N, C-alpha and C positions, 0 to 999 in steps of 0.2 A: 455485678457486671456493668451496671450503669456507669460506674466510676470510670471504666476504660473508654468511654466516649469523650471524656474530657481530658484537658491537658494535665490535670492533677493525676489521673489514672496512669497516663504514660510516664509522668515523672516518678510515680511510685514504682513502676516496673523498672525504670532506669536506676532508681536508688537501690532496689533489690539486686540488680545486676552488678552495680558497683560494689556492693557489700559482699557479694558471693565469695570472692577469694578469701575473705576473712572468716567466712562461715564454713568453707569447704574443709573436709577432713584431711585431704592430701592433694598432691599435685595431679594425681590421676583424675580426680573429680574436675579439676581445672581443664585438663586435656579433653575430657568428655564434653564439657560445656563449650569449650572453644570450638571443637569440631561441630557441635550442634549449631552454633552461631554461623559458622561458614556455610553449612547446608541450609540454614535459614535464609541466608542471602540469596542462594541459588533458588530456593523454593519461592521466595518473593518474586523473583524474575519469572518463574514458571507460572505463578498465579496471575501475572499480568496478561500473558497470552492466553491462558486457559480460563481463569476465573473471570477476567474482565473483558476479554475479547472473544472467548468461545472457541479457541482453536487449541486442540490438545497436541502439544509437541512432544513426541516420544524420543526425540534426539537431544533433549535438553542436557543430559549428562555428557553427551558427546561434546557439546559446546563448553561445558565445564572443563572437560579434559583438554580442549583446545587452549583454554586460558592457562591451565596448569602446565602444559607442555611448552607453551610460549615462554613462560617464566623459566622453566627448566632448561630449555634449549639455549635461550639467550644468555642466561647467567652462567651455565656450566660450560657450554661449548664456545661461546663468543665473549664471555666476560663482560657482558652488559650489566651496568648497575641495577640492583634489584628493583628500585622504584620505577625506573624507566621501563624495565621489562614488565612490571606489574601493570602499569598504565596501558602498555601495548597489549596485554592479555585481553582486556575488555574490548579494545579497538579491533584486534584481529578476530575475536569471536563475533563481533557485530558485523565486520566486513564479510566474513564467511556466511553469516546469517542473511546478509543481503542477497547473495546468490542462491542460497538454499531456499529462502523465502520466496524469491522471484519465481521459482519453479513450483514449489510445494503449495503455495497459497492460492494457486489456481484451482486446487482441489478443495472439497468441502467435507465436513463431518468426518466419518471414519476413514474415508479415502485419504484425507490429509494425514491422519494419525498413522495409517499403515505406511504411507510414503515416508514420513519422518522416522518411523521405526526402521525402515530399510536404510535411510540415510545414516541413522545412528549406528547401525551395524557396520556400514561401510567405513565410517569414521573409526570404529573400533578396530577393524581389520587393517586399515592404513597405519594406525598407531602401532599395531602389533607386528606388521610385516615390513614397514619402511625403516629398516634398521639403521641405515646411514643417517637418517634424520632424528628418529625417535629412540634409538638404541633398542628397538624391538622388545622382546619379552624380558630382557634384562632390566629395562627401565632406566630412569635417570637418577643417579645417586649423587649425593653431595650438593644438593641445591642450597645456596646460601640463605640464611635467615635475613630478614630485614635488618639493615645496618643500625647499629646502636645510635641513640640520641643522647649525648652526654653520658651520664651514668646508667641510663636505661638500656639494659641488655635484652634484646628480643629473642635470645636463645633460651631465656628463663621462662617458665610456665606463666607466672603472673603478668609480666609485661606483654607476653604473647596474648594472653586473655584480654587485657585491656585494649590492645591494638585491634583485635578481631571485633570486640564490642564497639569500638569507635566506628568501624566500617559498617557494622550492622545498624547502628543508630543512624548513620548518614544514609544508608540504603532505605531504611524505613521512612525517613523524612522526605527523601526524593520521591519515593513511591507515593507517599501521601500527597505530595504536591501534584504528581501526575494524575492520580485517580480523582482528585477533587477539582481538576482543571477542566476546561472545555475539551481538551484532548482525551481525558479520561472518560468524559460523558460520550464522546464520539466512539471510543472503544466499546462502551457498554451498549450503545445503540446497535453496533455491529453484532454484538453477542445476542441481542434480543431478536435479530433477524436482518438478513441482508436486504430484503425488499423494503423493510421499514427504513433502514439506514440510507438506501438509495433514494427513497422518497423524500428524505430530509436533505438531500443534496450532498451526501457524504461520498467521497471517493474511496471505494472499498479497498482496492488493491493497495493504494498508497498508505492508507491508515493501517491495514493489516500488516503490511511490510514494516511499517514503523514500529508497531507493537512487537513484532517478531524480533526486530533488531534490538530494541530496548530490553526485551526479555533475555536474549542470549548475551547481551552486554553484562547484565548482572551475573549470569552464569560464568562468563569469562573471568570477571573480577573474583568471584568466589573460588574458581579454580586456581587463579594466581595466588590468592591468600592460602589456599590449601597446600600448594607447592612450597611456599615459604614456611608454612607451619610444620608440615610433615617432613619436608626436605628429601623426600624420595617419592617418585611417582612411577606407576606402571600402567599397562593397558587397561587394567581393571577399573581405572577411574572413569573410563568411557562406557562401562557396562550399562545396559538398559535397566538393570536392577536398581541403580541409583535413581533413575527417573521414576521408577515405580515407588521407591521409598519416598521421594519428594511428593509424589501424587498422594500417597497415604497421609503425609503430613497435612496436605491441603484438605483432604477429606475429613480427617479427624478434627482439625481446628476449625475449618469452615472455608470452603472455596469461595472466591470472589469477595473476601473480606481482607482487611489489612492485618488485623490481630490474629485471625485464625491460623494462617500458615506459620506464623511465629510461634504460637502456642504448640502447634503440632510438631514443628521441627525441634522444639526443646523437650516437650513432654514425652513423645514416643521413644526417642533414644534412651531417656532415663528409665522409662518403663521396661524396655528390653534389658537395660543394665541390671535392674533389680530382679528381673526374671532369670538372670543367668544362674542363679542358685539352683534352678531346675535343670540346668544343663540341656540335654537333648530334648527335654519335654517342654521347654519354655514356649516354643511356638504352638504347641498343643493348647496352651493356656492363652497365649496372645492372639491366636487366630480367631477363636470364638468371641473373645472380647471385642475384637475389631468388627466382626460380623454383627454382633449385638449393637455396637455403636452406630454402624451404618443403617441398621434397620430402624432403630428408635430415634436416632439423631441424623437423618439423611442429609441435612445441610451442615453437619459438623456442630461443634460445641458453640462457637460464636454465631454461626449462621442460624441455628435453631433458636438461640436466645433473641437474635435480632428480629426473626419472624414473629416470635411470640410478643415481643415488644410492639411491633407494628399492629398486630391484631388487637392488643389492648388499647392502643391509641385510637384505632379505628372504631372500636366499640365505645370508647369514651366520647369520641366526636359524634357518633351516631346517637348516643344517649343525650348529649347536649342539644343536638339538633331536634330530637323528638320532643324535648321538654320546652323548647323555645316557643312554639305556638301557644302552649298552655300559659306560659308566663305573659305573653302578649295579650291573650284574652282576659287574664285576670287584671291586667293593667287597664284595659279598656273598660271592663266592668266597674272597676273602682272609680274611673273618671266619670262614668255615667251616673253612678250613685252620688258623686260629689255635686254634679250639675243639678240633679233632682233635688 
């Protein structure tokens, strides 16, 4: 795991991702992995507001649906080119996030989560009932795939896979830049406590709102990619169950880390796929496995490993500090013997 702290580790993961289409047994495996990548992008966004800023947004899947419906409505009903609609998916989600965050972020802890849960359900109902705009329960059919580039046809599974992978890599790089910057440290200070953040001179509302908008921007882009990938969307995209799935990805991988949500978003769907042989009993197996993981690895796979690494480094530093006086005393004794 130490390898994944370095550029070499990330390049190794990228090489595995690039080689996956040649190792996959069929197009179905490519479809599963591409879908996992899309939800990984959305989970990375949720991790920013939850893991790094400490605000649990239960309306996250609703904003993903906003991005998906933005692409669907603009391309199908108004013949807007796909890439323009895709860019607007993130912008519309962030703009809506500004108004939702302006109200919801005045609340704290579980009150904020309950409020966003209500917001998410309202978004679901609007998508389901506003038939003149969203096509209601019928959904939007015939969403165009991203336009071809030369001989690269994005209706084919392999080009689709590499396109989604490109956006996942870009999302990870951008998120890495954010969390390693002063802005990211500001978000983490807010997570550690509002009083501490205010004592440091941090504007709580402004920075919470910025984190919220950035978070739902990623959700909107993921929704736009999902619409172009699946080419059909319905109200179920906005279901709170998808937010809970993304939460599970963060918990399994490691909330508040960059690698954790990625591993969770890729590993959990594949585990459920392999448990499909159990049919109706697969959740009987998967449920206890998840409970055991949460009990013994409460910070997720990556988070637990990072905590153990910090403890080892602290013990090593403590051992070095305790041995330093003895070394100094032996040096002074040797000097005294030389003078004598």
